[in-house]
C-alpha positions in Angstrom: -3.2 13.5 49.4 -5.6 16.4 50.1 -4.0 19.8 51.0 -4.5 20.8 54.6 -3.2 23.8 56.3 -3.5 25.9 59.5 -2.0 29.3 60.4 -1.6 30.9 63.8 0.4 33.6 65.5 2.5 33.5 68.7 3.9 36.4 70.8 7.6 36.5 71.3 7.4 34.9 74.7 8.6 31.4 75.9 5.2 30.9 77.4 3.7 30.7 73.9 5.6 27.5 73.0 3.1 25.3 74.8 0.2 26.7 72.6 2.3 26.2 69.5 3.0 22.5 70.4 -0.7 21.9 71.1 -1.6 23.3 67.6 1.1 21.3 66.0 0.2 18.1 67.7 -3.5 18.4 66.9 -2.7 19.1 63.2 -0.2 16.4 62.7 -2.3 13.8 64.6 -5.2 14.6 62.3 -3.0 13.9 59.4 -2.1 10.4 60.8 1.6 11.1 61.0 3.7 8.7 63.0 4.8 9.6 66.6 8.4 9.7 65.4 7.6 12.1 62.6 5.6 14.3 64.9 8.4 14.4 67.5 10.9 15.3 64.8 8.8 18.1 63.4 8.0 19.4 66.8 11.7 19.5 67.9 12.6 21.5 64.8 9.8 24.0 65.2 10.5 24.4 68.9 14.2 25.0 68.2 13.4 27.6 65.6 10.8 29.5 67.7 13.0 29.4 70.8 15.9 30.9 68.8 13.6 33.7 67.4 12.4 34.5 70.9 15.8 34.4 72.5 17.9 36.1 69.8 15.6 37.7 67.3 14.6 41.0 68.9 16.7 43.9 70.2 13.9 45.5 72.1 11.4 44.6 74.9 8.4 45.2 72.7 5.7 42.6 71.8 6.3 41.0 68.4 4.3 38.3 66.6 5.6 35.2 65.0 3.4 33.7 62.3 3.4 29.9 61.7 1.7 28.2 58.8 1.6 24.4 58.7 0.8 22.7 55.4 0.4 19.1 54.3 0.2 18.3 50.6 1.6 15.6 48.2 3.4 13.6 50.9 5.2 16.7 52.2 4.8 18.5 55.5 5.8 22.2 55.3 6.1 24.7 58.1 6.6 28.4 57.3 7.8 30.6 60.1 7.8 34.4 59.7 9.1 36.9 62.2 10.1 40.6 62.1 13.3 40.0 64.1 16.8 40.9 63.1 17.8 39.3 59.8 19.1 35.8 60.4 19.6 33.0 57.9 20.0 29.7 59.8 21.1 27.9 56.6 24.4 29.8 56.8 25.0 28.7 60.4 28.2 26.6 60.6 27.9 23.0 61.8 28.8 22.8 65.4 31.8 20.7 66.6 30.2 17.4 67.4 33.5 15.5 67.9 35.1 17.3 70.9 34.1 16.7 74.5 30.9 18.4 75.6 32.5 20.7 78.1 34.9 21.9 75.4 32.3 22.8 72.8 31.1 26.3 72.0 27.5 27.1 73.0 25.0 27.4 70.2 24.3 26.0 66.8 23.0 22.6 67.9 19.3 23.5 67.3 20.0 24.7 63.8 22.1 21.6 63.2 19.1 19.4 64.3 16.8 21.3 62.0 19.1 20.7 59.0 19.5 17.1 60.0 15.9 16.1 60.5 14.1 18.2 57.8 14.5 17.3 54.1 14.7 20.9 52.9 15.1 24.3 54.4 14.8 27.7 52.6 15.2 31.2 53.9 14.3 34.6 52.5 14.3 38.1 53.9 11.0 39.6 52.6 9.3 42.8 53.6 11.5 43.2 56.7 10.7 39.7 57.8 12.6 36.5 58.1 10.7 33.8 56.2 11.9 30.2 57.0 10.3 27.2 55.2 11.1 23.7 56.4 9.9 20.7 54.5 9.7 17.1 55.7 8.8 14.2 53.3 6.1 12.1 54.9 
């Protein structure tokens, strides 16, 4: 399979998620991925970006989140870089999925979904940036 990739930046604003989804949909459709795979990847990226926007910054300044989508050798990779507070989602505990919904703590479900649906996730803190790479076998 030929290597394909695209990079783009988003501001740390919830309004930017629509543009991210349009870029992602166009790229994944061009690759011929199934609707199920596209929905799974989109969910994971949306969860990650929403968490960065909601929890990653301690000021009201404009910040940029860089996203790189790559397809190569039957793998789809997304790299998300942000200059927010250090946060390694891999270390996030699995939420309680057994108790009643109204008894559960808020948070952690998005990261759980990312871990469940993606085949590999790596995290590094590099040059004052969080660098998260999620891989999905396609």
